[in-house]
Biotite code that builds the C-alpha atoms (Angstrom):
import biotite.structure as struc

atoms = struc.array([
    struc.Atom([111.681, 132.986, 49.028], chain_id="A", res_id=1, res_name="MET", atom_name="CA", element="C"),
    struc.Atom([114.715, 135.275, 49.074], chain_id="A", res_id=2, res_name="LEU", atom_name="CA", element="C"),
    struc.Atom([114.793, 135.284, 52.871], chain_id="A", res_id=3, res_name="LEU", atom_name="CA", element="C"),
    struc.Atom([114.758, 131.479, 52.949], chain_id="A", res_id=4, res_name="ALA", atom_name="CA", element="C"),
    struc.Atom([117.667, 131.300, 50.521], chain_id="A", res_id=5, res_name="LEU", atom_name="CA", element="C"),
    struc.Atom([119.753, 133.770, 52.540], chain_id="A", res_id=6, res_name="VAL", atom_name="CA", element="C"),
    struc.Atom([119.074, 131.920, 55.803], chain_id="A", res_id=7, res_name="SER", atom_name="CA", element="C"),
    struc.Atom([120.067, 128.637, 54.202], chain_id="A", res_id=8, res_name="GLY", atom_name="CA", element="C"),
    struc.Atom([123.322, 130.140, 52.961], chain_id="A", res_id=9, res_name="SER", atom_name="CA", element="C"),
    struc.Atom([124.168, 131.420, 56.433], chain_id="A", res_id=10, res_name="LEU", atom_name="CA", element="C"),
    struc.Atom([123.506, 128.005, 57.998], chain_id="A", res_id=11, res_name="ALA", atom_name="CA", element="C"),
    struc.Atom([125.674, 126.318, 55.381], chain_id="A", res_id=12, res_name="LEU", atom_name="CA", element="C"),
    struc.Atom([128.514, 128.729, 56.005], chain_id="A", res_id=13, res_name="ALA", atom_name="CA", element="C"),
    struc.Atom([128.440, 127.978, 59.727], chain_id="A", res_id=14, res_name="ALA", atom_name="CA", element="C"),
    struc.Atom([129.342, 124.303, 59.232], chain_id="A", res_id=15, res_name="VAL", atom_name="CA", element="C"),
    struc.Atom([133.010, 123.646, 60.031], chain_id="A", res_id=16, res_name="GLN", atom_name="CA", element="C"),
    struc.Atom([135.228, 120.636, 59.387], chain_id="A", res_id=17, res_name="GLN", atom_name="CA", element="C"),
    struc.Atom([137.715, 119.605, 62.074], chain_id="A", res_id=18, res_name="VAL", atom_name="CA", element="C"),
    struc.Atom([140.741, 117.523, 61.068], chain_id="A", res_id=19, res_name="ASP", atom_name="CA", element="C"),
    struc.Atom([143.640, 117.607, 63.540], chain_id="A", res_id=20, res_name="THR", atom_name="CA", element="C"),
    struc.Atom([146.556, 115.185, 63.936], chain_id="A", res_id=21, res_name="THR", atom_name="CA", element="C"),
    struc.Atom([148.952, 115.066, 66.909], chain_id="A", res_id=22, res_name="LEU", atom_name="CA", element="C"),
    struc.Atom([152.000, 112.831, 67.339], chain_id="A", res_id=23, res_name="ASN", atom_name="CA", element="C"),
    struc.Atom([151.918, 110.696, 70.500], chain_id="A", res_id=24, res_name="VAL", atom_name="CA", element="C"),
    struc.Atom([154.467, 108.706, 72.497], chain_id="A", res_id=25, res_name="GLY", atom_name="CA", element="C"),
    struc.Atom([154.409, 105.710, 74.804], chain_id="A", res_id=26, res_name="ARG", atom_name="CA", element="C"),
    struc.Atom([153.067, 106.623, 78.214], chain_id="A", res_id=27, res_name="GLY", atom_name="CA", element="C"),
    struc.Atom([150.414, 109.001, 76.933], chain_id="A", res_id=28, res_name="GLN", atom_name="CA", element="C"),
    struc.Atom([146.678, 108.281, 77.222], chain_id="A", res_id=29, res_name="ARG", atom_name="CA", element="C"),
    struc.Atom([143.747, 109.450, 75.124], chain_id="A", res_id=30, res_name="LEU", atom_name="CA", element="C"),
    struc.Atom([140.946, 111.159, 77.059], chain_id="A", res_id=31, res_name="ASP", atom_name="CA", element="C"),
    struc.Atom([137.757, 112.003, 75.120], chain_id="A", res_id=32, res_name="ILE", atom_name="CA", element="C"),
    struc.Atom([134.658, 113.751, 76.463], chain_id="A", res_id=33, res_name="ASN", atom_name="CA", element="C"),
    struc.Atom([131.560, 114.596, 74.417], chain_id="A", res_id=34, res_name="ALA", atom_name="CA", element="C"),
    struc.Atom([128.231, 115.603, 75.951], chain_id="A", res_id=35, res_name="TYR", atom_name="CA", element="C"),
    struc.Atom([126.157, 114.320, 73.031], chain_id="A", res_id=36, res_name="GLY", atom_name="CA", element="C"),
    struc.Atom([126.532, 112.534, 69.715], chain_id="A", res_id=37, res_name="GLY", atom_name="CA", element="C"),
    struc.Atom([128.891, 109.690, 68.902], chain_id="A", res_id=38, res_name="GLU", atom_name="CA", element="C"),
    struc.Atom([132.526, 108.842, 69.611], chain_id="A", res_id=39, res_name="ILE", atom_name="CA", element="C"),
    struc.Atom([134.202, 106.349, 67.293], chain_id="A", res_id=40, res_name="SER", atom_name="CA", element="C"),
    struc.Atom([137.798, 105.245, 67.919], chain_id="A", res_id=41, res_name="VAL", atom_name="CA", element="C"),
    struc.Atom([139.653, 102.905, 65.573], chain_id="A", res_id=42, res_name="ARG", atom_name="CA", element="C"),
    struc.Atom([143.236, 101.702, 65.740], chain_id="A", res_id=43, res_name="ALA", atom_name="CA", element="C"),
    struc.Atom([145.710, 102.479, 62.985], chain_id="A", res_id=44, res_name="TRP", atom_name="CA", element="C"),
    struc.Atom([149.446, 101.793, 62.542], chain_id="A", res_id=45, res_name="ASN", atom_name="CA", element="C"),
    struc.Atom([150.730, 105.309, 63.231], chain_id="A", res_id=46, res_name="ARG", atom_name="CA", element="C"),
    struc.Atom([152.028, 106.831, 66.478], chain_id="A", res_id=47, res_name="ASN", atom_name="CA", element="C"),
    struc.Atom([149.600, 109.699, 66.124], chain_id="A", res_id=48, res_name="ALA", atom_name="CA", element="C"),
    struc.Atom([146.036, 110.628, 67.039], chain_id="A", res_id=49, res_name="VAL", atom_name="CA", element="C"),
    struc.Atom([143.792, 112.039, 64.326], chain_id="A", res_id=50, res_name="ARG", atom_name="CA", element="C"),
    struc.Atom([140.569, 113.842, 65.286], chain_id="A", res_id=51, res_name="VAL", atom_name="CA", element="C"),
    struc.Atom([137.873, 114.391, 62.661], chain_id="A", res_id=52, res_name="GLU", atom_name="CA", element="C"),
    struc.Atom([134.477, 116.024, 63.183], chain_id="A", res_id=53, res_name="ALA", atom_name="CA", element="C"),
    struc.Atom([131.838, 118.241, 61.620], chain_id="A", res_id=54, res_name="THR", atom_name="CA", element="C"),
    struc.Atom([130.530, 121.097, 63.795], chain_id="A", res_id=55, res_name="THR", atom_name="CA", element="C"),
    struc.Atom([128.367, 124.189, 63.532], chain_id="A", res_id=56, res_name="THR", atom_name="CA", element="C"),
    struc.Atom([129.421, 127.694, 64.526], chain_id="A", res_id=57, res_name="GLY", atom_name="CA", element="C"),
    struc.Atom([127.820, 127.162, 67.952], chain_id="A", res_id=58, res_name="ARG", atom_name="CA", element="C"),
    struc.Atom([129.988, 124.151, 68.821], chain_id="A", res_id=59, res_name="ASP", atom_name="CA", element="C"),
    struc.Atom([133.699, 123.449, 68.772], chain_id="A", res_id=60, res_name="ARG", atom_name="CA", element="C"),
    struc.Atom([136.150, 120.614, 69.350], chain_id="A", res_id=61, res_name="VAL", atom_name="CA", element="C"),
    struc.Atom([139.128, 121.311, 71.588], chain_id="A", res_id=62, res_name="GLU", atom_name="CA", element="C"),
    struc.Atom([142.257, 119.159, 71.234], chain_id="A", res_id=63, res_name="VAL", atom_name="CA", element="C"),
    struc.Atom([145.217, 119.520, 73.584], chain_id="A", res_id=64, res_name="SER", atom_name="CA", element="C"),
    struc.Atom([148.308, 117.573, 74.571], chain_id="A", res_id=65, res_name="SER", atom_name="CA", element="C"),
    struc.Atom([150.426, 117.154, 77.715], chain_id="A", res_id=66, res_name="THR", atom_name="CA", element="C"),
    struc.Atom([153.246, 114.775, 78.562], chain_id="A", res_id=67, res_name="ALA", atom_name="CA", element="C"),
    struc.Atom([150.721, 112.207, 79.809], chain_id="A", res_id=68, res_name="THR", atom_name="CA", element="C"),
    struc.Atom([147.422, 112.891, 78.033], chain_id="A", res_id=69, res_name="THR", atom_name="CA", element="C"),
    struc.Atom([145.909, 113.714, 74.678], chain_id="A", res_id=70, res_name="ILE", atom_name="CA", element="C"),
    struc.Atom([142.611, 115.441, 75.494], chain_id="A", res_id=71, res_name="SER", atom_name="CA", element="C"),
    struc.Atom([139.629, 115.862, 73.154], chain_id="A", res_id=72, res_name="VAL", atom_name="CA", element="C"),
    struc.Atom([136.599, 117.885, 74.334], chain_id="A", res_id=73, res_name="ARG", atom_name="CA", element="C"),
    struc.Atom([133.427, 119.164, 72.712], chain_id="A", res_id=74, res_name="THR", atom_name="CA", element="C"),
    struc.Atom([132.131, 122.530, 73.881], chain_id="A", res_id=75, res_name="GLN", atom_name="CA", element="C"),
    struc.Atom([129.135, 124.694, 73.012], chain_id="A", res_id=76, res_name="GLY", atom_name="CA", element="C"),
    struc.Atom([129.090, 128.480, 72.925], chain_id="A", res_id=77, res_name="ARG", atom_name="CA", element="C"),
    struc.Atom([126.753, 128.702, 75.915], chain_id="A", res_id=78, res_name="HIS", atom_name="CA", element="C"),
    struc.Atom([127.099, 125.294, 77.559], chain_id="A", res_id=79, res_name="GLY", atom_name="CA", element="C"),
    struc.Atom([127.401, 121.670, 76.447], chain_id="A", res_id=80, res_name="PRO", atom_name="CA", element="C"),
    struc.Atom([127.791, 121.036, 72.734], chain_id="A", res_id=81, res_name="ALA", atom_name="CA", element="C"),
    struc.Atom([124.959, 119.535, 70.724], chain_id="A", res_id=82, res_name="GLU", atom_name="CA", element="C"),
    struc.Atom([125.380, 116.205, 68.975], chain_id="A", res_id=83, res_name="GLU", atom_name="CA", element="C"),
    struc.Atom([128.828, 115.936, 67.381], chain_id="A", res_id=84, res_name="ILE", atom_name="CA", element="C"),
    struc.Atom([130.236, 112.864, 65.663], chain_id="A", res_id=85, res_name="GLU", atom_name="CA", element="C"),
    struc.Atom([133.889, 112.424, 66.638], chain_id="A", res_id=86, res_name="LEU", atom_name="CA", element="C"),
    struc.Atom([135.978, 110.089, 64.486], chain_id="A", res_id=87, res_name="ARG", atom_name="CA", element="C"),
    struc.Atom([139.294, 109.268, 66.152], chain_id="A", res_id=88, res_name="ILE", atom_name="CA", element="C"),
    struc.Atom([142.235, 107.276, 64.764], chain_id="A", res_id=89, res_name="SER", atom_name="CA", element="C"),
    struc.Atom([144.786, 106.187, 67.380], chain_id="A", res_id=90, res_name="ALA", atom_name="CA", element="C"),
    struc.Atom([147.664, 103.704, 67.827], chain_id="A", res_id=91, res_name="PRO", atom_name="CA", element="C"),
    struc.Atom([146.557, 100.329, 69.249], chain_id="A", res_id=92, res_name="PRO", atom_name="CA", element="C"),
    struc.Atom([148.802, 100.659, 72.328], chain_id="A", res_id=93, res_name="TRP", atom_name="CA", element="C"),
    struc.Atom([147.244, 103.857, 73.689], chain_id="A", res_id=94, res_name="ILE", atom_name="CA", element="C"),
    struc.Atom([144.970, 103.664, 76.752], chain_id="A", res_id=95, res_name="GLY", atom_name="CA", element="C"),
    struc.Atom([141.490, 105.132, 76.325], chain_id="A", res_id=96, res_name="LEU", atom_name="CA", element="C"),
    struc.Atom([139.098, 107.038, 78.582], chain_id="A", res_id=97, res_name="THR", atom_name="CA", element="C"),
    struc.Atom([135.786, 107.923, 76.919], chain_id="A", res_id=98, res_name="LEU", atom_name="CA", element="C"),
    struc.Atom([132.970, 109.766, 78.677], chain_id="A", res_id=99, res_name="SER", atom_name="CA", element="C"),
    struc.Atom([129.710, 111.420, 77.736], chain_id="A", res_id=100, res_name="GLY", atom_name="CA", element="C"),
    struc.Atom([126.040, 111.923, 78.601], chain_id="A", res_id=101, res_name="VAL", atom_name="CA", element="C"),
    struc.Atom([123.847, 111.437, 75.529], chain_id="A", res_id=102, res_name="ASN", atom_name="CA", element="C"),
    struc.Atom([126.681, 109.763, 73.701], chain_id="A", res_id=103, res_name="THR", atom_name="CA", element="C"),
    struc.Atom([127.164, 106.456, 71.900], chain_id="A", res_id=104, res_name="SER", atom_name="CA", element="C"),
    struc.Atom([130.674, 104.963, 71.959], chain_id="A", res_id=105, res_name="MET", atom_name="CA", element="C"),
    struc.Atom([132.454, 102.574, 69.588], chain_id="A", res_id=106, res_name="LYS", atom_name="CA", element="C"),
    struc.Atom([136.047, 101.298, 69.859], chain_id="A", res_id=107, res_name="VAL", atom_name="CA", element="C"),
    struc.Atom([137.775, 99.046, 67.341], chain_id="A", res_id=108, res_name="GLU", atom_name="CA", element="C"),
    struc.Atom([141.185, 97.356, 67.539], chain_id="A", res_id=109, res_name="GLY", atom_name="CA", element="C"),
    struc.Atom([142.735, 98.955, 70.633], chain_id="A", res_id=110, res_name="VAL", atom_name="CA", element="C"),
    struc.Atom([145.082, 96.667, 72.619], chain_id="A", res_id=111, res_name="GLN", atom_name="CA", element="C"),
    struc.Atom([145.286, 98.662, 75.837], chain_id="A", res_id=112, res_name="ALA", atom_name="CA", element="C"),
    struc.Atom([143.198, 99.545, 78.923], chain_id="A", res_id=113, res_name="PRO", atom_name="CA", element="C"),
    struc.Atom([139.771, 100.979, 78.020], chain_id="A", res_id=114, res_name="VAL", atom_name="CA", element="C"),
    struc.Atom([137.348, 102.956, 80.190], chain_id="A", res_id=115, res_name="SER", atom_name="CA", element="C"),
    struc.Atom([134.001, 103.995, 78.689], chain_id="A", res_id=116, res_name="VAL", atom_name="CA", element="C"),
    struc.Atom([131.127, 105.688, 80.530], chain_id="A", res_id=117, res_name="GLU", atom_name="CA", element="C"),
    struc.Atom([127.893, 107.226, 79.237], chain_id="A", res_id=118, res_name="THR", atom_name="CA", element="C"),
    struc.Atom([124.375, 107.868, 80.508], chain_id="A", res_id=119, res_name="VAL", atom_name="CA", element="C"),
    struc.Atom([122.196, 107.414, 77.439], chain_id="A", res_id=120, res_name="GLU", atom_name="CA", element="C"),
    struc.Atom([123.983, 105.630, 74.616], chain_id="A", res_id=121, res_name="GLY", atom_name="CA", element="C"),
    struc.Atom([125.199, 102.282, 73.374], chain_id="A", res_id=122, res_name="GLU", atom_name="CA", element="C"),
    struc.Atom([128.748, 101.019, 73.992], chain_id="A", res_id=123, res_name="ILE", atom_name="CA", element="C"),
    struc.Atom([130.404, 98.683, 71.476], chain_id="A", res_id=124, res_name="ASP", atom_name="CA", element="C"),
    struc.Atom([134.061, 97.719, 72.029], chain_id="A", res_id=125, res_name="VAL", atom_name="CA", element="C"),
    struc.Atom([136.123, 95.265, 69.987], chain_id="A", res_id=126, res_name="ASN", atom_name="CA", element="C"),
    struc.Atom([139.496, 94.753, 71.711], chain_id="A", res_id=127, res_name="GLY", atom_name="CA", element="C"),
    struc.Atom([141.067, 96.020, 74.885], chain_id="A", res_id=128, res_name="GLY", atom_name="CA", element="C"),
    struc.Atom([143.760, 94.628, 77.179], chain_id="A", res_id=129, res_name="GLU", atom_name="CA", element="C"),
    struc.Atom([144.323, 95.142, 80.901], chain_id="A", res_id=130, res_name="GLY", atom_name="CA", element="C"),
    struc.Atom([141.671, 96.936, 82.925], chain_id="A", res_id=131, res_name="LEU", atom_name="CA", element="C"),
    struc.Atom([138.462, 97.264, 80.883], chain_id="A", res_id=132, res_name="ILE", atom_name="CA", element="C"),
    struc.Atom([135.472, 99.133, 82.322], chain_id="A", res_id=133, res_name="SER", atom_name="CA", element="C"),
    struc.Atom([132.315, 99.793, 80.261], chain_id="A", res_id=134, res_name="LEU", atom_name="CA", element="C"),
    struc.Atom([129.287, 101.507, 81.827], chain_id="A", res_id=135, res_name="ARG", atom_name="CA", element="C"),
    struc.Atom([125.985, 102.802, 80.440], chain_id="A", res_id=136, res_name="SER", atom_name="CA", element="C"),
    struc.Atom([122.647, 103.579, 82.070], chain_id="A", res_id=137, res_name="VAL", atom_name="CA", element="C"),
    struc.Atom([120.226, 103.685, 79.143], chain_id="A", res_id=138, res_name="GLN", atom_name="CA", element="C"),
    struc.Atom([122.206, 101.725, 76.582], chain_id="A", res_id=139, res_name="GLY", atom_name="CA", element="C"),
    struc.Atom([123.397, 98.239, 75.727], chain_id="A", res_id=140, res_name="SER", atom_name="CA", element="C"),
    struc.Atom([127.017, 97.245, 76.394], chain_id="A", res_id=141, res_name="VAL", atom_name="CA", element="C"),
    struc.Atom([128.908, 94.907, 74.044], chain_id="A", res_id=142, res_name="LYS", atom_name="CA", element="C"),
    struc.Atom([132.514, 93.718, 74.360], chain_id="A", res_id=143, res_name="LEU", atom_name="CA", element="C"),
    struc.Atom([134.425, 91.377, 72.038], chain_id="A", res_id=144, res_name="ARG", atom_name="CA", element="C"),
    struc.Atom([138.006, 90.152, 71.815], chain_id="A", res_id=145, res_name="GLY", atom_name="CA", element="C"),
    struc.Atom([139.186, 91.541, 75.159], chain_id="A", res_id=146, res_name="ALA", atom_name="CA", element="C"),
    struc.Atom([141.839, 90.304, 77.609], chain_id="A", res_id=147, res_name="LYS", atom_name="CA", element="C"),
    struc.Atom([142.197, 91.379, 81.222], chain_id="A", res_id=148, res_name="GLY", atom_name="CA", element="C"),
    struc.Atom([140.007, 92.402, 84.160], chain_id="A", res_id=149, res_name="ARG", atom_name="CA", element="C"),
    struc.Atom([136.612, 93.052, 82.630], chain_id="A", res_id=150, res_name="ILE", atom_name="CA", element="C"),
    struc.Atom([133.762, 95.057, 84.170], chain_id="A", res_id=151, res_name="SER", atom_name="CA", element="C"),
    struc.Atom([130.629, 95.675, 82.061], chain_id="A", res_id=152, res_name="VAL", atom_name="CA", element="C"),
    struc.Atom([127.548, 97.420, 83.425], chain_id="A", res_id=153, res_name="ASN", atom_name="CA", element="C"),
    struc.Atom([124.185, 98.702, 82.268], chain_id="A", res_id=154, res_name="SER", atom_name="CA", element="C"),
    struc.Atom([120.938, 99.524, 84.058], chain_id="A", res_id=155, res_name="VAL", atom_name="CA", element="C"),
    struc.Atom([118.115, 99.201, 81.552], chain_id="A", res_id=156, res_name="ASN", atom_name="CA", element="C"),
    struc.Atom([119.679, 97.315, 78.631], chain_id="A", res_id=157, res_name="GLU", atom_name="CA", element="C"),
    struc.Atom([121.514, 94.069, 77.804], chain_id="A", res_id=158, res_name="ASP", atom_name="CA", element="C"),
    struc.Atom([125.166, 93.277, 78.500], chain_id="A", res_id=159, res_name="VAL", atom_name="CA", element="C"),
    struc.Atom([127.215, 91.015, 76.229], chain_id="A", res_id=160, res_name="GLU", atom_name="CA", element="C"),
    struc.Atom([130.807, 89.720, 76.389], chain_id="A", res_id=161, res_name="VAL", atom_name="CA", element="C"),
    struc.Atom([132.062, 87.502, 73.556], chain_id="A", res_id=162, res_name="THR", atom_name="CA", element="C"),
    struc.Atom([135.349, 85.727, 72.773], chain_id="A", res_id=163, res_name="ASN", atom_name="CA", element="C"),
    struc.Atom([137.186, 87.309, 75.697], chain_id="A", res_id=164, res_name="SER", atom_name="CA", element="C"),
    struc.Atom([139.540, 86.163, 78.463], chain_id="A", res_id=165, res_name="ALA", atom_name="CA", element="C"),
    struc.Atom([140.002, 87.330, 82.037], chain_id="A", res_id=166, res_name="GLY", atom_name="CA", element="C"),
    struc.Atom([138.023, 87.833, 85.225], chain_id="A", res_id=167, res_name="ASP", atom_name="CA", element="C"),
    struc.Atom([134.541, 89.143, 84.414], chain_id="A", res_id=168, res_name="VAL", atom_name="CA", element="C"),
    struc.Atom([132.027, 91.206, 86.378], chain_id="A", res_id=169, res_name="VAL", atom_name="CA", element="C"),
    struc.Atom([128.793, 91.800, 84.428], chain_id="A", res_id=170, res_name="ALA", atom_name="CA", element="C"),
    struc.Atom([125.798, 93.633, 85.874], chain_id="A", res_id=171, res_name="GLN", atom_name="CA", element="C"),
    struc.Atom([122.485, 95.059, 84.738], chain_id="A", res_id=172, res_name="THR", atom_name="CA", element="C"),
    struc.Atom([119.041, 95.598, 86.276], chain_id="A", res_id=173, res_name="VAL", atom_name="CA", element="C"),
    struc.Atom([116.500, 95.326, 83.477], chain_id="A", res_id=174, res_name="ASN", atom_name="CA", element="C"),
    struc.Atom([118.333, 93.367, 80.815], chain_id="A", res_id=175, res_name="GLY", atom_name="CA", element="C"),
    struc.Atom([119.915, 90.096, 79.794], chain_id="A", res_id=176, res_name="GLU", atom_name="CA", element="C"),
    struc.Atom([123.545, 89.068, 80.251], chain_id="A", res_id=177, res_name="ILE", atom_name="CA", element="C"),
    struc.Atom([125.240, 86.932, 77.583], chain_id="A", res_id=178, res_name="ALA", atom_name="CA", element="C"),
    struc.Atom([128.788, 85.652, 78.194], chain_id="A", res_id=179, res_name="LEU", atom_name="CA", element="C"),
    struc.Atom([129.792, 83.609, 75.145], chain_id="A", res_id=180, res_name="GLN", atom_name="CA", element="C"),
    struc.Atom([133.166, 81.924, 74.529], chain_id="A", res_id=181, res_name="LEU", atom_name="CA", element="C"),
    struc.Atom([134.556, 83.470, 77.697], chain_id="A", res_id=182, res_name="VAL", atom_name="CA", element="C"),
    struc.Atom([137.728, 82.036, 79.272], chain_id="A", res_id=183, res_name="ASN", atom_name="CA", element="C"),
    struc.Atom([137.671, 83.127, 82.908], chain_id="A", res_id=184, res_name="ALA", atom_name="CA", element="C"),
    struc.Atom([138.638, 81.839, 86.353], chain_id="A", res_id=185, res_name="ALA", atom_name="CA", element="C"),
    struc.Atom([136.205, 84.214, 88.035], chain_id="A", res_id=186, res_name="SER", atom_name="CA", element="C"),
    struc.Atom([132.775, 85.300, 86.781], chain_id="A", res_id=187, res_name="VAL", atom_name="CA", element="C"),
    struc.Atom([130.232, 87.395, 88.675], chain_id="A", res_id=188, res_name="ASP", atom_name="CA", element="C"),
    struc.Atom([127.091, 88.066, 86.614], chain_id="A", res_id=189, res_name="ALA", atom_name="CA", element="C"),
    struc.Atom([123.863, 89.380, 88.052], chain_id="A", res_id=190, res_name="ASN", atom_name="CA", element="C"),
    struc.Atom([120.645, 90.984, 86.871], chain_id="A", res_id=191, res_name="THR", atom_name="CA", element="C"),
    struc.Atom([117.195, 91.564, 88.371], chain_id="A", res_id=192, res_name="VAL", atom_name="CA", element="C"),
    struc.Atom([114.945, 91.126, 85.338], chain_id="A", res_id=193, res_name="ASN", atom_name="CA", element="C"),
    struc.Atom([116.593, 89.090, 82.603], chain_id="A", res_id=194, res_name="GLY", atom_name="CA", element="C"),
    struc.Atom([118.190, 85.837, 81.512], chain_id="A", res_id=195, res_name="ASP", atom_name="CA", element="C"),
    struc.Atom([121.871, 84.939, 81.936], chain_id="A", res_id=196, res_name="ILE", atom_name="CA", element="C"),
    struc.Atom([123.814, 82.657, 79.581], chain_id="A", res_id=197, res_name="THR", atom_name="CA", element="C"),
    struc.Atom([127.426, 81.521, 79.974], chain_id="A", res_id=198, res_name="TYR", atom_name="CA", element="C"),
    struc.Atom([129.591, 79.359, 77.742], chain_id="A", res_id=199, res_name="SER", atom_name="CA", element="C"),
    struc.Atom([133.289, 78.725, 78.247], chain_id="A", res_id=200, res_name="GLY", atom_name="CA", element="C"),
    struc.Atom([135.711, 76.460, 80.127], chain_id="A", res_id=201, res_name="PRO", atom_name="CA", element="C"),
    struc.Atom([135.130, 75.823, 83.825], chain_id="A", res_id=202, res_name="ILE", atom_name="CA", element="C"),
    struc.Atom([138.574, 76.048, 85.407], chain_id="A", res_id=203, res_name="ARG", atom_name="CA", element="C"),
    struc.Atom([139.725, 74.025, 88.378], chain_id="A", res_id=204, res_name="SER", atom_name="CA", element="C"),
    struc.Atom([139.520, 76.295, 91.409], chain_id="A", res_id=205, res_name="GLY", atom_name="CA", element="C"),
    struc.Atom([137.458, 78.841, 89.520], chain_id="A", res_id=206, res_name="GLY", atom_name="CA", element="C"),
    struc.Atom([134.351, 80.594, 90.807], chain_id="A", res_id=207, res_name="ARG", atom_name="CA", element="C"),
    struc.Atom([131.285, 81.299, 88.671], chain_id="A", res_id=208, res_name="TYR", atom_name="CA", element="C"),
    struc.Atom([128.394, 83.161, 90.306], chain_id="A", res_id=209, res_name="ALA", atom_name="CA", element="C"),
    struc.Atom([125.316, 83.804, 88.118], chain_id="A", res_id=210, res_name="LEU", atom_name="CA", element="C"),
    struc.Atom([122.267, 85.425, 89.694], chain_id="A", res_id=211, res_name="SER", atom_name="CA", element="C"),
    struc.Atom([118.883, 86.641, 88.429], chain_id="A", res_id=212, res_name="THR", atom_name="CA", element="C"),
    struc.Atom([115.578, 87.299, 90.218], chain_id="A", res_id=213, res_name="HIS", atom_name="CA", element="C"),
    struc.Atom([113.253, 87.069, 87.205], chain_id="A", res_id=214, res_name="ASN", atom_name="CA", element="C"),
    struc.Atom([114.856, 85.040, 84.430], chain_id="A", res_id=215, res_name="GLY", atom_name="CA", element="C"),
    struc.Atom([116.575, 81.828, 83.388], chain_id="A", res_id=216, res_name="ASP", atom_name="CA", element="C"),
    struc.Atom([120.217, 80.833, 83.846], chain_id="A", res_id=217, res_name="ILE", atom_name="CA", element="C"),
    struc.Atom([121.901, 78.751, 81.158], chain_id="A", res_id=218, res_name="SER", atom_name="CA", element="C"),
    struc.Atom([125.416, 77.390, 81.797], chain_id="A", res_id=219, res_name="LEU", atom_name="CA", element="C"),
    struc.Atom([127.214, 75.353, 79.138], chain_id="A", res_id=220, res_name="THR", atom_name="CA", element="C"),
    struc.Atom([129.699, 72.916, 80.713], chain_id="A", res_id=221, res_name="VAL", atom_name="CA", element="C"),
    struc.Atom([132.163, 70.729, 78.819], chain_id="A", res_id=222, res_name="ALA", atom_name="CA", element="C"),
    struc.Atom([131.917, 66.962, 79.242], chain_id="A", res_id=223, res_name="GLU", atom_name="CA", element="C"),
    struc.Atom([134.095, 65.675, 82.077], chain_id="A", res_id=224, res_name="GLY", atom_name="CA", element="C"),
    struc.Atom([134.111, 68.961, 83.998], chain_id="A", res_id=225, res_name="THR", atom_name="CA", element="C"),
    struc.Atom([134.482, 68.597, 87.773], chain_id="A", res_id=226, res_name="SER", atom_name="CA", element="C"),
    struc.Atom([132.508, 71.207, 89.695], chain_id="A", res_id=227, res_name="ALA", atom_name="CA", element="C"),
    struc.Atom([130.220, 71.708, 92.639], chain_id="A", res_id=228, res_name="SER", atom_name="CA", element="C"),
    struc.Atom([126.964, 73.553, 91.987], chain_id="A", res_id=229, res_name="VAL", atom_name="CA", element="C"),
    struc.Atom([124.898, 75.452, 94.579], chain_id="A", res_id=230, res_name="ALA", atom_name="CA", element="C"),
])
């Protein structure tokens, strides 16, 4: 019993809280890389980036700054860090690059270019302006309230874009694609095994290509729309 109590005390002592804030200026980007766990970025009304996390003695969070980039990395003592939950607060104008392996990603309220890539994890983004690229292999991809050139990709899960505007490329292999309330002049959506749904205005001169091998295609068209269908 005594040995168990001592071991528990040592484990408790190894837990560390990370809370770091750096001032940022226009022209800087935020680059975050975490091998495993979860990255959550939310916009706030300060020109600063705050990084919060809880780690063990084996893992650490490294935060650095250059004239162009705020960098956040997780690192283990002898290799990649185990699961770490990163909670980031950032100004809405800052561009984001998020990457990981066994990592889920969530972004809320950013009004700037967003690039997110993971292997096994869900991606959920609300916002984004400009070039927006979201990619997961074993995870669903969801995007809402975005404006710009949109590229969303998965391999074995669903892809969803809602209430967004701009050219859209949406791809998956074993999953459904749902494009709801999308205002686009160009849409390219394709899957192998899954349904595709699209609702939004059909613009004059626009191009909308929806393709699936094993699934249904549902296209909602406003009354009076002039279009040729092949």
